[in-house]
C-alpha positions, -999 to 999 in steps of 0.1 A, spaced: -666 -339 358 -687 -309 349 -657 -286 355 -635 -308 333 -660 -306 304 -661 -268 309 -623 -267 308 -621 -286 276 -645 -262 260 -615 -239 258 -602 -262 231 -631 -254 207 -613 -224 190 -585 -248 182 -606 -277 170 -588 -279 136 -553 -283 151 -568 -308 176 -581 -329 147 -546 -327 131 -530 -338 163 -555 -368 164 -546 -378 129 -509 -377 138 -516 -399 169 -533 -425 146 -502 -426 123 -478 -428 153 -497 -458 168 -501 -474 133 -463 -472 123 -453 -485 158 -477 -514 153 -460 -521 118 -427 -523 136 -441 -549 161 -457 -569 133 -423 -572 114 -408 -590 144 -426 -623 136 -413 -627 99 -378 -615 111 -377 -643 136 -394 -670 115 -378 -662 80 -344 -648 89 -334 -663 123 -352 -697 121 -352 -705 84 -320 -685 74 -338 -670 43 -315 -641 33 -340 -626 8 -361 -614 36 -332 -594 53 -334 -562 32 -372 -559 29 -377 -564 66 -349 -541 77 -361 -514 52 -397 -518 65 -385 -512 101 -365 -481 91 -393 -466 70 -420 -472 97 -396 -458 124 -389 -427 103 -426 -419 97 -434 -426 134 -407 -400 143 -423 -374 119 -458 -379 132 -448 -381 168 -430 -346 165 -460 -330 148 -486 -344 174 -464 -332 203 -459 -297 188 -497 -294 181 -507 -304 216 -482 -281 232 -493 -253 211 -529 -259 221 -520 -262 258 -502 -229 258 -529 -212 238 -556 -224 263 -535 -213 292 -531 -179 277 -569 -175 271 -577 -187 307 -551 -164 322 -564 -134 302 -600 -142 312 -590 -145 348 -571 -112 348 -600 -94 330 -624 -108 356 -601 -97 386 -599 -62 370 -638 -60 369 -645 -74 404 -655 -51 431 -631 -40 459 -646 -61 486 -635 -92 468 -599 -82 471 -603 -73 508 -616 -109 516 -591 -126 493 -553 -131 499 -531 -116 472 -508 -146 474 -537 -170 469 -549 -151 438 -514 -152 424 -512 -189 431 -544 -195 410 -531 -174 382 -497 -192 381 -496 -226 398 -532 -237 391 -531 -225 355 -498 -245 350 -517 -276 361 -544 -269 336 -517 -266 308 -503 -300 317 -538 -315 317 -547 -300 283 -516 -316 268 -513 -349 288 -550 -360 290 -557 -360 252 -523 -374 244 -525 -402 268 -562 -411 261 -560 -408 223 -525 -417 214 -519 -444 241 -554 -456 237 -547 -462 201 -515 -480 210 -534 -504 232 -560 -510 206 -536 -517 178 -513 -538 201 -543 -558 212 -552 -564 175 -517 -577 169 -519 -599 201 -553 -614 189 -538 -619 155 -508 -637 169 -527 -659 193 -560 -651 207 -560 -677 234 -528 -662 249 -543 -627 247 -573 -637 266 -551 -652 293 -534 -619 300 -568 -601 304 -575 -618 337 -559 -590 357 -578 -561 340 -609 -561 363 -587 -559 393 -567 -530 377 -599 -511 370 -611 -513 406 -576 -502 419 -576 -471 397 -610 -460 406 -603 -463 444 -570 -445 441 -584 -418 419 -608 -407 447 -579 -402 471 -558 -383 444 -586 -358 437 -591 -350 475 -554 -347 482 -546 -327 450 -571 -301 459 -557 -297 494 -521 -295 480 -532 -267 458 -548 -249 487 -516 -253 508 -496 -241 479 -518 -209 478 -513 -204 515 -475 -205 511 -477 -180 482 -499 -158 505 -474 -160 535 -444 -152 512 -462 -122 497 -474 -108 530 -440 -114 548 -418 -101 520 -439 -68 516 -441 -65 554 -404 -72 560 -398 -37 576 -425 -43 602 -412 -78 610 -377 -64 616 -389 -34 635 -406 -57 661 -378 -84 659 -403 -110 649 -379 -130 626 -380 -162 647 -417 -163 649 -421 -159 612 -395 -185 605 -413 -210 628 -446 -202 611 -432 -209 577 -415 -241 589 -448 -254 602 -465 -245 569 -438 -262 548 -440 -293 570 -477 -296 566 -473 -291 528 -445 -318 527 -467 -344 546 -497 -338 523 -476 -338 492 -460 -372 502 -495 -386 508 -505 -375 473 -473 -390 459 -479 -423 477 -513 -427 461 -500 -417 427 -469 -439 426 -488 -470 439 -506 -474 406 -477 -481 383 -458 -508 402 -490 -526 412 -501 -527 375 -466 -538 365 -467 -566 390 -501 -579 377 -487 -576 342 -456 -597 352 -480 -624 365 -497 -625 331 -464 -624 313 -452 -654 333 -483 -674 323 -476 -667 286 -439 -677 290 -450 -710 305 -479 -717 281 -462 -703 250 -429 -719 257 -445 -753 258 -463 -747 225 -430 -737 208 -413 -768 223 -441 -791 210 -442 -774 176 -478 -760 178 -465 -725 177 -435 -708 160 -406 -689 176 -415 -658 158 -451 -659 171 -438 -663 206 -412 -636 204 -435 -611 186 -462 -618 212 -438 -611 242 -424 -580 225 -458 -566 218 -469 -573 253 -440 -556 268 -444 -526 244 -480 -524 256 -470 -517 291 -459 -481 286 -492 -469 270 -512 -488 297 -492 -471 324 -498 -437 306 -535 -444 306 -533 -451 344 -515 -417 348 -545 -401 331 -564 -407 363 -539 -385 382 -540 -358 357 -577 -357 355 -582 -355 393 -555 -328 396 -570 -308 367 -606 -311 383 -592 -297 415 -574 -269 398 -604 -261 375 -626 -257 406 -603 -231 420 -600 -212 387 -637 -213 380 -644 -200 415 -628 -167 403 -644 -168 369 -679 -173 383 -675 -145 409 -700 -117 405 -691 -80 412 -711 -65 440 -710 -30 425 -726 -28 391 -737 0 368 -774 7 366 -789 4 331 -790 37 315 -767 54 341 -753 87 329 -716 96 328 -703 116 356 -682 145 341 -668 160 373 -679 176 405 -706 201 397 -716 214 432 -709 193 463 -703 160 479 -730 150 503 -732 120 527 -767 117 541 -776 90 567 -748 67 554 -745 33 572 -719 7 560 -705 -26 572 -679 -50 555 -696 -80 572 -731 -84 584 -738 -73 620 -706 -54 623 -711 -18 614 -682 5 604 -702 36 596 -733 46 615 -756 74 603 -728 96 587 -739 130 575 -717 158 560 -715 180 530 -684 193 512 -688 222 488 -668 224 456 -634 239 462 -634 233 500 -605 214 517 -617 190 544 -596 168 567 -612 135 580 -596 127 614 -603 100 640 -586 70 657 -577 39 639 -606 19 628 -631 47 630 -639 46 593 -618 72 576 -606 49 548 -640 34 544 -655 69 537 -629 75 509 -636 40 496 -673 48 494 -665 82 478 -645 65 450 -673 38 447 -652 8 456 -683 -5 475 
């Protein structure tokens, strides 16, 4: 969760717009609740008692509430999308700046395709999380709170009856969430592998064709795609299990209310308006409850993506300027290598005790077999390492 907190710190510069979006969410939930509350008098006064004087006020109330819900729903969606895109822009700029300032050895040990995957695919997952997580938690959380208030107002005993399944739902969500996080991270890693293969093979297509290796490359991509498909389906299986399972538990609660409430309406201890309004509100509460369960998937996916992004942002360059280092204004006298030893990895030396001097104005050729260290000498000369 530490990475998730760090991720949402990127929202701080846009705090004011986030507050405006929250206010809009409150109004969206409030006006939707007004519509649900108007169902009871509509059923009791108009359909049951045939009182025509309630027709116009109730119809007008529904239209007005629906209009304001539309206005505030549009505003909150726009504000959240604007913030999501702004955060993605900031993260992508920060990642690119970090990559430009990292030392050359980081790019030697890192695949270009995987880096591109993190700058594109992983960042797009972050954008979705920035938009969906606050929206689902705040707006749909408010829906659930307001709808529960209506349900308790209509009949508190019926409301308590549908809460029986909630502890079971919570346990299911927690268990599934652990699987989703683990599989989401692996999916992101395999996505990066596919990006890497595509980048390497497309840029090296001349070599592949020159050695007639098309079949081997096609087989390698088929294997990679098959592994990606299998893992993605395992992630999908864990994700889609939540909604139908919760819906089934909700159906059980609804059937209890139909039996119980129906008997009370038949015996005259409850009105038809109360029963219909209760059923309608319960059904309307399903979508926000489902959205809240989807938050679990978005959070686990965002955590996995954030871990991969922050790996880049937390990387330290191995070549740094000394404090007070002077500016090099050109070659003054000579280039001199004196007892130079170098290795890219420990215990695997590339250069051993290299000594030479090149005077200013001289032209020197560095020759040797492949892997003898010619490129390494040039890389050291340009201070890549």
